[in-house]
C-alpha positions as CSV (number, residue, x, y, z in Angstrom):
1,M,131.1,85.1,101.7
2,T,132.5,84.2,105.1
3,A,130.0,83.3,107.8
4,R,130.2,84.8,111.4
5,K,129.2,82.9,114.3
6,L,126.6,84.6,116.5
7,S,125.1,83.1,119.8
8,I,121.3,83.8,120.6
9,S,119.1,83.0,123.5
10,V,115.3,82.0,123.1
11,P,112.5,80.3,125.2
12,P,112.2,76.6,124.5
13,E,108.9,77.1,122.6
14,V,110.6,79.7,120.2
15,E,113.5,77.0,119.9
16,A,111.0,74.4,118.9
17,T,109.2,76.5,116.4
18,I,112.6,77.5,114.7
19,K,113.5,74.1,114.4
20,E,110.3,73.0,113.0
21,A,110.4,75.7,110.3
22,A,113.8,75.0,109.4
23,A,113.2,71.2,109.2
24,E,110.1,72.1,107.2
25,E,112.1,74.0,104.5
26,G,114.9,71.4,104.6
27,K,117.6,74.0,106.0
28,P,119.8,74.0,108.9
29,V,118.9,76.1,111.8
30,S,121.5,78.5,111.3
31,A,120.8,79.1,107.6
32,W,117.0,79.4,108.3
33,L,117.8,82.0,111.3
34,A,120.1,83.9,108.9
35,E,117.4,84.2,106.4
36,A,114.9,85.2,108.8
37,A,117.2,87.9,110.2
38,V,117.8,89.3,106.6
39,E,114.0,89.5,105.9
40,K,113.5,91.4,109.2
41,A,116.2,93.8,108.4
42,H,114.9,94.2,105.0
43,A,111.4,94.9,106.2
44,A,112.8,97.4,108.9
45,A,114.5,99.3,106.3
46,L,111.5,99.4,104.1
47,H,109.3,100.7,107.0
48,A,112.0,103.4,107.7
49,A,111.9,104.3,104.2
50,G,108.3,104.6,104.0
51,R,108.0,106.8,107.1
52,A,110.8,108.9,105.8
53,A,108.7,109.2,102.6
54,A,105.6,110.2,104.4
55,R,107.1,112.8,106.5
56,E,108.8,114.3,103.4
57,L,105.4,114.4,101.4
58,V,103.8,116.0,104.3
59,A,106.5,118.7,104.6
60,E,106.4,119.3,100.8
61,Y,102.4,119.7,101.0
62,E,103.0,122.0,104.0
63,T,105.6,124.1,102.2
64,E,103.0,124.7,99.4
65,H,99.8,124.9,101.2
66,G,100.4,125.7,104.8
67,S,100.2,123.4,107.9
68,L,97.8,120.5,107.6
69,P,94.6,120.7,109.9
70,E,95.2,119.1,112.9
71,E,92.0,116.8,112.2
72,S,93.7,115.7,108.9
73,R,97.0,115.2,110.8
74,S,95.0,112.9,113.2
75,R,93.1,110.9,110.6
76,A,96.2,110.5,108.5
77,R,98.4,109.2,111.6
78,Q,95.3,106.8,112.7
79,F,95.3,105.4,109.2
80,L,99.2,104.8,109.1
81,I,99.0,103.1,112.6
82,E,96.3,100.8,111.7
83,A,98.1,100.0,108.3
84,G,101.2,99.0,110.2
85,L,103.2,101.7,108.7
86,L,103.7,104.0,112.0
87,D,104.3,103.3,115.7
88,E,102.5,104.6,118.2
89,E,105.3,107.4,118.9
90,P,104.1,110.9,119.1
91,W,104.2,112.7,115.7
92,P,106.0,116.2,115.7
93,A,103.8,119.0,115.6
94,A,102.6,121.0,112.5
95,G,104.8,124.0,111.5
């Protein structure tokens, strides 16, 4: 696998944290950052897939049973926000 060089800018305290973490794991900073980026990208993909699955489940339910009551939608949305599975973005209206 060929490696590509990237340049990033971070505040000094973040630089120190990165260097300390890489040293603790016995890795070069570039390898540590590459692994962190892959982990972050993977987590973002899982998050997006989870949100898509939740929307699909709601759509399937609503197709079979009609629109969810607003109170249920609000409770479900609050749960997903508290679980870290949904951002504070507005949810599309029912129907």
